[in-house]
C-alpha positions as CSV (number, residue, x, y, z in Angstrom):
1,M,-214.1,-218.6,3.9
2,A,-213.9,-219.0,7.7
3,M,-217.2,-216.9,7.7
4,T,-219.0,-219.5,5.4
5,Y,-218.5,-222.0,8.0
6,L,-219.9,-219.9,10.6
7,L,-222.8,-219.7,9.2
8,I,-223.6,-223.0,7.5
9,S,-222.6,-224.8,10.7
10,I,-225.2,-223.3,12.4
11,A,-227.9,-223.5,9.5
12,V,-227.2,-227.4,9.3
13,F,-226.8,-227.6,13.2
14,A,-230.2,-226.0,13.6
15,W,-231.8,-227.9,10.8
16,V,-230.6,-230.6,12.3
17,V,-231.2,-230.1,16.0
18,W,-235.3,-229.0,14.7
19,R,-235.7,-232.1,12.7
20,M,-234.6,-234.3,15.7
21,P,-236.8,-236.6,17.8
22,R,-236.5,-234.8,21.1
23,K,-234.9,-236.9,24.0
24,V,-234.0,-234.6,26.6
25,E,-236.2,-232.3,28.7
26,T,-236.5,-229.0,28.0
27,L,-235.8,-227.0,31.3
28,A,-232.7,-229.3,31.8
29,L,-231.7,-228.7,29.1
30,Y,-232.0,-224.7,28.9
31,G,-229.8,-225.1,32.1
32,T,-227.6,-226.8,30.9
33,L,-226.8,-225.2,28.0
34,L,-226.6,-221.5,29.8
35,T,-224.4,-223.7,31.7
36,I,-222.1,-224.3,29.3
37,V,-222.0,-221.4,27.3
38,I,-220.7,-219.0,30.0
39,I,-218.0,-221.3,31.2
40,E,-217.4,-221.9,27.8
41,V,-217.2,-218.0,27.2
42,L,-215.0,-217.4,30.2
43,I,-212.4,-219.8,28.9
44,S,-212.5,-218.1,25.7
45,I,-212.1,-214.9,27.3
46,F,-208.7,-216.6,28.9
47,Q,-207.1,-218.0,26.1
48,D,-207.3,-216.1,24.0
49,F,-207.0,-212.7,26.0
50,R,-204.9,-213.2,28.5
51,F,-202.8,-216.6,26.9
52,D,-203.7,-216.2,23.7
53,R,-203.7,-219.5,23.3
54,Y,-206.3,-220.1,20.1
55,G,-209.3,-217.7,19.2
56,Y,-212.0,-216.9,16.8
57,F,-211.2,-215.5,13.6
58,S,-208.9,-212.9,15.0
59,H,-207.3,-211.6,18.4
60,G,-209.5,-209.5,19.9
61,I,-212.8,-209.2,21.0
62,D,-215.5,-210.0,17.7
63,Y,-218.9,-210.6,17.1
64,A,-218.0,-213.4,14.8
65,G,-216.5,-215.2,17.7
66,L,-219.6,-214.6,19.8
67,L,-221.3,-216.5,17.3
68,V,-219.2,-219.7,17.9
69,S,-219.9,-219.5,21.1
70,T,-223.9,-218.9,21.2
71,G,-224.4,-220.7,17.8
72,I,-222.8,-223.5,17.5
73,Y,-221.3,-225.0,20.6
74,P,-225.4,-224.7,22.5
75,L,-226.5,-226.5,19.2
76,A,-223.8,-229.4,19.1
77,A,-224.1,-229.6,22.8
78,T,-228.1,-230.4,22.3
79,L,-227.6,-232.8,19.6
80,Y,-224.7,-234.5,22.1
81,L,-226.8,-235.1,25.3
82,N,-230.4,-235.6,22.3
83,F,-228.1,-238.8,21.9
84,F,-226.3,-240.0,24.8
85,P,-227.0,-243.1,25.8
86,Y,-228.7,-242.5,29.4
87,G,-229.1,-245.6,31.4
88,K,-227.0,-247.7,29.2
89,S,-223.8,-249.6,30.2
90,L,-221.0,-247.8,30.4
91,A,-219.0,-249.4,27.4
92,R,-222.2,-247.6,24.9
93,K,-221.3,-244.3,26.8
94,A,-217.3,-244.7,26.4
95,G,-218.9,-245.2,22.6
96,Y,-220.6,-243.1,22.0
97,V,-217.8,-240.3,23.6
98,A,-215.7,-242.0,21.6
99,S,-216.8,-241.1,18.8
100,S,-218.1,-237.7,19.2
101,I,-214.1,-236.9,20.7
102,I,-213.6,-238.0,16.5
103,C,-216.7,-235.6,15.5
104,C,-214.6,-232.6,17.5
105,M,-211.9,-233.3,16.7
106,L,-213.6,-233.2,12.4
107,Y,-215.1,-230.2,13.1
108,E,-212.2,-228.2,14.7
109,R,-209.9,-229.4,11.6
110,G,-212.4,-227.6,9.3
111,A,-213.1,-224.6,11.9
112,V,-209.1,-224.3,11.6
113,Y,-208.1,-225.0,7.9
114,T,-211.0,-222.1,7.6
115,G,-209.5,-219.7,9.8
116,M,-212.6,-219.6,11.8
117,L,-210.2,-221.5,15.0
118,Y,-206.5,-220.0,15.0
119,Y,-204.2,-221.3,17.3
120,N,-201.1,-220.1,19.4
121,G,-199.3,-222.6,21.7
122,W,-202.3,-224.6,21.1
123,S,-202.6,-227.9,19.1
124,W,-204.6,-230.6,18.1
125,W,-203.5,-233.0,20.9
126,I,-204.5,-230.7,23.6
127,S,-208.3,-230.6,22.2
128,M,-208.9,-234.1,22.2
129,I,-206.5,-234.6,25.3
130,L,-209.7,-232.2,27.0
131,Y,-212.6,-233.6,24.5
132,P,-213.2,-236.4,26.9
133,F,-213.4,-234.3,30.3
134,T,-215.7,-231.6,28.0
135,L,-218.5,-234.0,27.0
136,T,-218.2,-236.3,30.4
137,F,-219.5,-232.9,31.9
138,L,-221.5,-232.3,29.8
139,A,-223.3,-235.3,30.4
140,W,-223.2,-234.4,33.8
141,M,-224.4,-232.2,34.7
142,Y,-227.2,-232.1,32.1
143,T,-228.4,-235.2,34.1
144,W,-227.8,-233.6,37.8
145,M,-229.8,-231.1,36.3
146,R,-232.5,-233.1,35.6
147,R,-232.3,-234.4,38.9
148,R,-232.5,-230.9,40.6
149,I,-235.5,-230.5,38.5
150,E,-237.4,-233.1,39.4
151,I,-236.2,-233.0,43.2
152,D,-237.1,-229.7,43.5
153,H,-240.2,-229.3,41.6
154,G,-241.5,-232.8,41.3
155,F,-241.3,-233.8,37.6
């Protein structure tokens, strides 16, 4: 059931990303996605192997878990960044982040229910506390990448 959840998630996210109108700059998006995938893999390695707090599928190295890091995260981040209300009011951004947190929490609950994600000392509440920071960091990272590209390359 866990692998089915993963593969259906990747297929649905990939289809939506493929069909959505592009609002983000490709080079800045790629730089941001590469950065967050590296950060996610490093955090997951420590949380699974060192601290045994959570992991994907089963404890230890798992190729299916790598699909989560390299499949789900970049696709979900692309959706999040593409529809982020850049240049809008702080209230609008906060509302977008809050609605994204709800989506993330619902997806995480499904991942735990199907066995794609397991908790050992981790809890739903920890995720809920950390999502505002990670989602804000993601939007900041994209904005920073975009500005660096404009400054360094003039486009």
